[in-house]
N, C-alpha and C positions, 0 to 999 in steps of 0.2 A: 504494499500499500504506500502510495506516495504521499509526501508532505508539502505543504504549501503554506507560506506565512502571508497573512494579511497584515499590511503595515499599519501602525497607529500607535496610541498610547493606552495600553500596552498592544504590542503586536500579538496576533493571534495565530498560534500553529494549528493548521487543519490537516486531519488525515483523510485523504480520498480513498474511499472503498468502493470499487466497482461492484455492482450487483446485478445478476441476470434476473433476479426475482422481484427487484423493486420496480414500482410503477412510476415513482416520482422522485425528484430530488429531495433529499431530507437532511437535516442537521441535528445532531444529538450531542449534548454536553454531559459526560459521565459525572453522576453525583459523587463517585468514589475518588477520582483523581483529576476532574476537570478536563479530560481528553476530548477534543472537538472532532467529531466523525462526520464526514460529509459523504453520504451515500449517493453514488452516481448510477442511475439506470442504463441498460443497454440503449444504445443509440443516442445518448447525451455526451457531449464532449466534455472533457476536463475544464477547458476554458469557460464553457456555459455553465457548469456546476460551480466553478469558482466565483464567477459572476453573481450567481444567486448567493453564496456566503458573504461576498462582499457587500451586498445589499442589506444583509442581516447582521452586519458586524455590531451595530449598536446593541442589538439584542443579545448577541453572543457575549459582549463585554459585560452586560448586565447580569447575565447567567454566571459567568466565570467570577464576578465580584462576589456572588452568594457562596461561591465554594470555601469551605473551611481551609485555613491556613495549613499548609504542609509542615510536619514536624520532623526534620531530620533527626535521627537518634544519635546522641553524642553526649559527652560530659556537660552537665549543666541543664540538659533537656528534661522535660518532665514526660513520663510515660505512665499510663494507668495500669495498675495490676489489681485484679478482682474489684475493679470500679472505682480504686482510689489512686489519686495521682502521687507518683514518686519521683523524687528528684534522682537522676542519675549522677552518681558520685564515684570518685577513684576509690577502689577497694584495695585490700591486701590479701595475700594468700593465693589460692588457686580458684575459689568458687564465688559465683555471684552470691551476694546475700541481700535477701528482702527484708527491709526494716518497715517500721510504720509509716515513715515519711520518705525513705530513700531506698534506692536500689543501687547497691555498692559493687562496682564492676572492676576486677583487677586486670592488669595488663596494659598494653600500650593504648594510647587514645584511638589510634586508627583501628583498633580491634573492638571498640566499644559496641558498635551497631551489631556486628556480627555475634558477639558474645551475648548481648541482651536478647536478640532473636532466638538464639540456641536456647537461653534460659527460659524464655516464654514458650517455646515449642514443648520443651520437657515438661513444664509445669501444667500446660494445657494437656498434654498426654495423661499426666497423672491424674488431674482433676476430672477429665472427661471420662477416663477409665473408671473412676470410683463412681461418678454418676451414672454412667451407662451400666455398670454391675448392679448398682442399686435398683435401678428401674426395671432392667432385664429380670433380676429376681423376683420383683413384684409381679411382673407380667407372666413369668414362667416360660419366657422365651429367650434364647441368648443369640447375639449376632454372630454371624460367621467370621467377621473381623472388624477392625476399626482403623481407619487412616485419618491423618491430619493433612490438610492442605491450606493454602492461602487463597481461597476462592473469592471472586468479586461478585458473583450473582446469587449465592446462596450461603447460608450458614451451617447447612448440614444436609445430609441426603441418606436415603436407605435404598439399596438396590433390590431388585427381585430375589437375589440370592442371600439377602440378609446381611450385606455388607454396608456398615455405617461410616460415613465420611463427615468430618467436621472441619471448620475454620479454626485454625489454632488461635486466631485473634480474639476468639470468644473468652479467652482467659484474662483479656483486659477489661471486659465487661463486668458488671456487677455479678456475684455469684448466682442470684436468682435467674439472671438471663441465661448463663451457661447450663444451669439446671433444667431450665424450660426446654432449651434446644436438645438437650440430651433425652429428655422425656418425649419430646415431639418425635424425634427419629426412632426410638425405640418403640413407641406406639405404632410405627409403620411396620414393625415386625408381625403385628397382628392385623392391621388395617393398612393396606397399600392404596390409600386414597386419602381424601379430605372430607369425607362424608361426616354426618353427624356421630355415627358410630366411632369413627376415628376420634373426634374431638371428645367424646365421652371417655374414651381410653386415656387420652392426655389428661383429662380431669381426675380420672381415677388415679393415675400414677403420679402427677404433679400437684394436683390442686388447682386453685384459681390461677390462670396463666395470661389473663388479658394484659397485665401490667408489663411483664417483661416482653410479651408479643408486640405491644404497642411501642415499646422503647426500641426494639429492633427496627420497626417500621419508620419511626420518626428519627431516631438518633443513632441507629446503628451505624450509618455510613461514616461517623467520626473515627471509628476504629480503623479505618483505612488511610487516615491522615498522617499516621506514624510511618515513616520511611526507613526501611532497613536497607541491607545491601541487595537483597533480592526479594522475589515474591514466592519462594518456594515453600 
């Protein structure tokens, strides 16, 4: 996919995405990272599509201005762990240490982002494994496996083979949010749909869930503003 810069204050980077399925030119601004995608249908030239984007540049800048600021992970930055902001400070020894207000990270400053990401992934695996085991025991059904990813479009999933997948960024959210997503995906081991029967299972496993479900819909994207070395 080609990139194009619309000059101005600030300039806008637009990614052109040719599509044989699209029926019209469309613009999309990602709520996660502010990426601007210009979809170009078959038979429409890149110049014509870019002209459309340039006509919409005021709207694009308005949308981009609404994006939460990106937070590069480094010493002095703040990162949420279990819903509580922690200041990243230099640590000693070999292990990352979670405190009430801080996250102490040993090693060289240029290694901080990678070490924080590794720590959060390990913590997410531990806490999600506990939550999944708890709800699976209550349900009487066990998943075939559990994996973690850095997904953009979903917080978790359950395959027809009973394999669960979660975003490791859930460990940055409040514990009730992580617990809700774990219960949601475990419930799919019994109901592979979103019928009333499914939501009845979620209620039985987790209890009231509207609070964390609403938070994910309205505020969940803020967890993607923290920038590490990769999105693995």
